[in-house]
N, C-alpha and C positions, 0 to 999 in steps of 0.2 A: 747365755750367749755362747755358741760353740766356737771352736778354733777358727773355722773358715769364715764365720761371720765376723769375728774379730779382725781377721786379716783383711777382709773386704772393706771394713769400715775405717781402717787405719792406713793412710798413705805411707807412713814410716814402715810399718810392718810389711806392707805389700811390697815396697821397694826392697827391703831386706830379704824377703822370701824369694822374690824373683831372681835376685842376684845370687842367692844361695843355690837355687835350682839350676841356674844357667851359668856356665863358666864365663862366657862372653856373649851376652844376649845382644841381638840386633835391636835397634830402636822400635821396629815394628812388632817384634815378639814381645817386648816389654809392654807396649800399648795393648796388644791383644790379651796378654795375661791379666793386665789390670782390668780390662773389660770383662774377662771371664770371671775374675774374682768378684767384681761388682754384681754380676748375675748369679754368683754362687754356683757356677757350672761344675767345679770339681765335686760338689756334693750332689749333683743331679743324678737321679737313679739311672738314666740312660748311659751317662758317662761311666758310672760304676759297673753297669752291665757290660759295657764294651771292654772293661778291664777284668771282668769276672772277679770282682771284688765285693765283699760285704763285710761290714763291721770292722773296717780297717785291715782286713785280711785279704791278701792276694792269693788266689787259687792257682794261678799260673806263675811260675818263677823263672821260666825261660828268659834269659837276658835279651834274646832277640825279640821277645814280645813285650817284656816289662823293662822299659828304659831306666826306671828308678828302682831296679831290683835290690840294689845294695842298701837303699833307704827309702822304702816305698811309702808313697802317699798319693792320693788321687790328684792333688794339686801339683805335686812335683812331676807326676807322670804327664799331666797336661802341659806344663811348661816345657818339659823336654820334648814332647811330641811336636808342639808348635815350632820349637827351634829346629828340630830335625827336618820337619816337612819343608821348611823354607830355606834351609842351608845345605842340605845334602840331596843331590839328585837321586831320584828313584825311590825315596822313602815313601812317597805317596803310594807306590805299588805294594809296599810292605804294610802300610796302615791306611788302606783305602776307606775303611768304615770310619775311623777316627777323623780323617779329613772330611768325609761326607757330612758328618754331624757337626764338627767344629765350623766348617764353612757356612752352614746354615745359621748357627748360633752367633757367629762373630763376623759374618759377611767378609770372609777371607778372600784373597785374590785366587783366581783360578789356577789349578795345577793340571798337568796333562794326564788325568786319571784314565781317560778313554784310550790312551796309547799303551796302557799296561797290558802285556800279553795275557796274563792270567785273567784279568777282568774281561777282556774281549772273549777269551775262550769259554769262560764260565757263562757269560751272557748268551752265547750262541748255543752251547751244548745243553744248558739246563735253564730254560726259560722259567720264570716264576710269576705267572699271572695269578696263581693262588698258592699260599703257604698253608700247610695243614699240620696240625699236631697229631701224631699217631701213637696210640696206646695199644700195646700187645699184652694180653693177659698173662698171669703168672704161670710158670712151669717149675715144678719141684725137681725136675731131672737136670736142670742146668743152674749151677750156683749163681752165675752172674744175672740170671733172670728170675730168681726166686720171688722178687717183688714186682715182676712184670718188666716191660721194656718200653722206653719212649724214644721217639726220633721224629724227624721232620720229613714231610713230603713236599717236593717242589713240582708244580704242575703248570704247563703252559704250552703255547705254540711257538715253534721256532720261525725263522725268517721264511722258510719254505712252506709254512702252514701245517707242519706236522705236529701232532699232539705228543708231548713227551712228559713222562713222570719220573722223578728221581727220588731216592731216599738219601738223607744225610744222617749218619749215625755216629755216636761216640761210644766206644766200647773198649774192653780189654780182653786179653787172652785168659779165659777161666777154664780151659780144657784140662781139668785135673780132678782126681778123686781124693787128693790129699787135702781135705777140708781145713784142718788146722793151719797148714802152711798157706793155703789160699786166703784164709781170714787174716792171718798175720800180715801177709804181703799187701793185701788190699786195704787193711785198716791202719797199719803202722808205717810201713816203708813206702807204700804206693806201688802201683804197677804201671807199666807202659800203657798209655792211652792211645787209641787209634781213632782217627777222624776220617770217615770214608763217604764217598759219593758213589752210589750204585743204582742200577735200574730198579725202580720201585716194585714193579711186578714180580721180579725175582724174590725180593724180600718178602712181599706179601704172601706169595705162594709157599715160601719156605715155612712161614709161621702157620698158615692155615692148613696146608696139605701135608707137610712133613711133621710139624710139631703139634698140630691140632690145637692151635691157640686162637682165641677170638681176637679180632683186630677192630679197633674203633678209629675212625677218621674224623677229625674236627677241623674244619676250615676256619682259619683265623681272620678276624676283621682287621686287616692292615691295608693302608693305602699304598700307592705305587712307590712313594718316597720311602716309606718304612720297609717295604719289601726289598728295595734296593739297598737300604742300610743293612738288612739281614744278609743279603747276598755278599756284600763286601766284607762283612764281619766273618762270614764263613771262610772267605779266602784268608783272612788274618789267622784264623784258628788252624787252617790247613798247613800253614807255614810254621806252626809252633810245636814245641816239644811239650806234650801234655802228660801229666801224671794222674792216673785213675785211683781215687780213694773211694771205697765202697760207701763210707758213711757221709762224706761231705763233698765229693767231686766225682759224681757218677753220671750216667746218661741223663738222669732227671735234672741234676744240677746244671749241666751244660745247656740243656734245652730251656730250662727256666731263665737262665741269663739271656738266651737268644729271644725268648718271648718278652723279656723285660725291655727289650729295645723298643717296644710299642709305647713305653712310658705309662702303661696303665696297670701294672701289677703292683701290689703292696710290697713293702719292704720284706725281704726274706728273713724268717726267724733263724734261730741258731740250731734248730733241731734237724733231724734227718729229712732230706727231701726225697720222696719216692715218686715213681711214675704216676701213681694215682693222684698225688698232690698237684701235679701239673694240670690234670683235667679239672680238679676242683677249683684251683685258683683261676684258671682260664674261664671257667663257668661263672664264678663269682665276680670276675672283672668284666663280664659281658663281652669277652673277647672271641667267643665262639659264634660263627655265622651259621654253617650247616654241619650236620652230623650224619655219619653212615656207619653201619655195623656190618662186618664181614665175618660170618660164622663158619667154622670148619664143617665139612660135609659130615663128619662123624657126629658132631653135636646136633646138626640139623636132622640127621637121620634118627638120632635118639629122641630129640624133643618132639618132632612131628609124629614119630611112630607111636608115642604114648597117647596121641589123640585119635588114632585110627583103629579100626576093628581088625581082628585077626585075618578076616577075609580080604580086607584092603591091603594089608601088609603082604599077604601071600600073592595077591594079584600083581602087586608092583614087582615082586621078586620074579615072578614068571614072565611078566612083560619085558623086563630088561634083558632076560636071557633068550628071548625069542628074536626072530628076525624083523619083527614089525610090532609097533605099539599101536593098539586100536584106540582112537580118540574116544570111542564110546565108553571106555573104562572110566573116564572122568566126566561122565554125563549123569545127571544134569549139572550145569555149571554153577553149583552152589559153593558155599564156604567149605563144606566138608570135602568135596571133591577137589577144590583148589588146594587144600592142605595135602590131599593125596598126591596131586600132581607135583607139588614142591617136595614132598617126601621122595617121590620117584626120581626127581632131579638130583636130590642130595644123595640118595642111595646109589644112583648111577655113578656119581663122582667118587663116592667112598669105595664102591666095588672095584672101580678101575684102579684106584690108588692101592688097594689091597691085592691086586693081581687077579681078581675074580672075573674081570671082563678084559677083552683085548682092546687095543686102542681103537680099532675100527668099530667094534661094538659100542664103545663109549661115545665116540663121535656121532655115530648114527643115532643112538638113543638121544643124545643131547640135541641134535637137529630136530628130531621128531617131537620131543617134549617142548622145545622152543616154539614150534609151529602150533602145537595144541594150545600153549599158553597165549599166543598171539590171537588165535581164532576164537577161543572159548573164554579166556580170562583177561582180555586186554585191559590194562590199567590197574589190575589188582596187584597188591603186594603184601607181604607179611609184615606185621607190626612187631618191632623189637620189644622184648620184655624190659620195661623201665627199671626193674629191680636190679638188672645186671649192669646198668650204666655205671662206670667207675666214678662219674661225677657225683653220684649220690651214695657211694659206699661209705661205711664207717671209717673214721680216721685210723691212721696206721701206727700210732704210738699210744701207750697207755700206762697209767699207774693205778695200783689198787691197794686197798687196805682192808683187812678182814680180821675179825675176832675169831679165834679158834680155840676149841677144847680138844686136845690131843691126848687121849688116854689119861684123862683126869688133870692134865696140866693146861693152864689157861695162858693165853698170850695174844699178841698182835703180830700179824704178818704183813710186811710192806713189800710190794713187788713192783718191778719196773720192767716194761717191755719196750725197748727203744724203737722197734720196728715190727710191723705185721700183727698177728692175731693168734688167738687160741681156738681150739675146737669148740669151746663153750661160748664163743662170741657169736654175734649175729652174722651168719654166713649166707644170707639170702641174696647177696650180690654176687655169689659164685654159682657155678654149675653143680657144685657138690659141697658136702660138709668137709671142711679142711682146716688146717692150722699151720702156722709157720712161726717159729721163734728163733731169734738171734740175740745172743749176749744178754740174757734176761736173768738178773739176780733177784733173790728174795731174802729179806732180812727178818729174823725172828726176834721179837722183843717179849721176853717172858713177863708175866704179870707181877711176880713177887720179887722184883728187884735184881734178879739174875742179870748177868751181862747179855747184851744183844749179841747175836751171832749170825753168820751167814747160814741160812737154811738150805738154799739151793742156788745153783747157777747153771742155766741152760746155755751151753755154747751153741748148739744147733738142735732144733727139734722140728719135726713135721708130721702131720697126719693128713691122709687123703682117703676119704671114704667115697670112692666113685661107685655108684650103683651099677650092678651088672646088667647088661642089656643083651638079649638073645642074638641080636644082629651085630652089634659093635663090640660086645664083650665088656671088659672093664675089671681091673684089679684094684684092691685097696691096700694101703701100706702105712706103716708108722716107723719113725726112726727118732731116737733121741740120744744125743751125746751130752751128758750132764753130770754135775755133782749134786746129789740129792739124797733125801732120806731113804733108807732101806731097813728091812726088818729081818733079824736073824733068829736064833733060837729063843723060844718063848716070846717071840715078837719084841725082842729088845731092839730099840731104835739106835741106829748109827748112820752116819753119812758116808757115802762112797761115790766114786766115779764109775760110770757105766756107759756102754754104747749098745743100745738094744734096737734091733731091727725086727719088724714083724710084717707079715703079709697075710692076705686073706680076701674075703669077698664081702660085699655089701648088697643088700636087696632093698629096693624102695617098695615097701608094702603099700604106701599111699603117698600122695603128694607131700604130706607132712610127717611121714613116718619112715625112718630108716632102721634096718636091722643089720648088724655087722658081726663078723667073726674074724679075729686075727690071732696069729700064733708065730712065735719066733724066739729069739734070744740073742745073747752076745756076751762079750767080756765085761767083767767088773774088776775094780781095783781098789784096795784099801790097805793102808799101812805097808805098801810094797808088795802085797799079795795080789796076784792076778788069778781070777777064777772065771768059770763060765756059768751063766745063769739062764734060765728059761722062763718064758711068760706066755700066757694065752689069755685072750680077752673076748668076751661077748658083750655087745651093747645094743641099746635101743635109744634112738633119738626122736623126740616128738616136738615138732615145731607148732606151738599152740597159739591160741588166740591171745589178744592183748600184748603182742610182741614179746612172747615168752618162748623158752626152750627148756624141755625136760630131758635129762640124760640119766639113763639107768645103765650100770656097768657091773658085770661080774667077771672077776679076773682070778687067775691062778699064777702064783709066783714060786719059783724053785731055786734054791741055792743062793739067795741074796746074802751078802756078807760072807760067802763061802761057808754057810751054816750047814749045808747038806740037808736042809729042811725045806718044807714047802708050806705055804699058807694060802688061804682064799680070802678074797676081799669083795664086798658088795658096796657099791657107791651109788648115791643119787644126788643130783644137783638140779636145782630149779633156778633159772636165770630170767630176769625181767628187764627188758631193754626199755628204759624210760624214754630215751631218744637216741640220736646218733652218738651222743657224747657220754651218757650216763647209764650205768648198769648196776643193778643190785642182784644178789643171789644168796641162796640158802642151800647148804649141802651137808651130807652126812656120809660116814663110812663105817663099815663093820668089818673087822678082820678076825679070822679064826685059824689057829694052829693047834691041832689036838684039842686039849681042854682049855687052852688059853684063848681068851677073846679080848678085843679092844673095840672102843667106840669113839669116833671123832665127829665133831660138829663144827660148821663154819657159817658165819654170816659176813658177807662182804659187800664192798662198794668199789666200782671201777670208773675211772675217768679217762676218756679217749680224747686225744688231741693231735 
């Protein structure tokens, strides 16, 4: 029996608890709180979501939001809220969502909620006939969106019959290249959080047109009472001082609390909540009604261009730069010509954004293409690639264990990645092969009784192998800031800290084959010595049958450990994805420096959660 159940079943304890939480409770407040305890309302998931609390932890410590901030509990907060609502004028305007929910659960007397200026203003300016979860794909160029971004979309008609859409976002200022400071502030001290209501179209255009990120819209199954609860809760958050923590109170955490007001989400675990987790949990809770995908013109141009002939691509280019588009270009009205039409529309948008077409050319082309679509392809639409849906992407956290033989020494390597994924993982839910690692340690346990030690620690790592496209271009890159094994003279192993940046190109030879070349370098440090090192890498990635991936890599390393020596390395890794949560792999590496050679082998298992 938990604490709240014990309180609810004991009149003595209930009386003591209420008088402790309330300095001078009114008789009505005592009765309401006793009824609340009898229904176990303080433990209700919706009440906890209203407080942004989980596992007895309050994520918002602002005393104007958390009345029991000095000694928090969900029951104490409920008692103090009830007392304040009916003893202090105007408190209903500070806690309209709490009042809305408690009134329904406890049949409370009416309060003048409709006279609150903010409530009236929000209802008129941001109608909410539909509430949608918005997921924006990852971008490695913005630290705050390395895992993607999630926010809410409010859609509806105002009193004048005008259709309006607004975005509600929680974010922090991450406009800095000082990654260590950003991580420290956002992980340890917290950063100032901002809660903003902005026109949705502006947000969507920024993500798709300026940042070239995919946007998914998921309409949520909420009734009118639940949508009003969300609206009122947004007003409570707007008036609060919020602290942003990257690992446990970010855009995804806040949106998850808001979606939990539906009462249909499972209890939140203690792990990292990512934007993709929101889509997965909403899908599993059957909270999604309708879904839409908005693809940037660059990606549409790339993806559709791969399905067209060189003649069709050239014809689209020429038509867009002429003064008139001939409808016969897309005749007969079959599937191939429909893809050519959609490619022309995407290329028109992309060319305008790149400054290759004037605004008048872009608008004229857009009107002509819309007319052709209506006359020749009415009712047809492109189908989205289900593999890219974040609802079905692999999980974002992982642990792995592998047996390894490193230059004759045997041992076990235990690794933990709290968030995101590696290049070796199943990346079919992305537009390209990529990886992202944050705060990932690996522990080496030697076989013959030596002490375990830290083998590596990746503070931040990323790989992005974007295939080059003749129309839209595309560069590849890699960066890693880590403490990890390096090899000096005669391939002697030691561990050092380094920050290596590389750039290059990737070519997609086939739908399942990528070839890439990267080169670069950066500083290394060991025992107080700072030195520069260089690295080049050529690789081949084959996405095979039976959910597998083969990676071949040949690399050249210079001046690791300040050795003034270089070595070459050949590596192969075969991964088999048993399902979304389980992966096994086999790998081997060969290194050579002059007459010195080494050989490593690895057999591993990975669990994603």
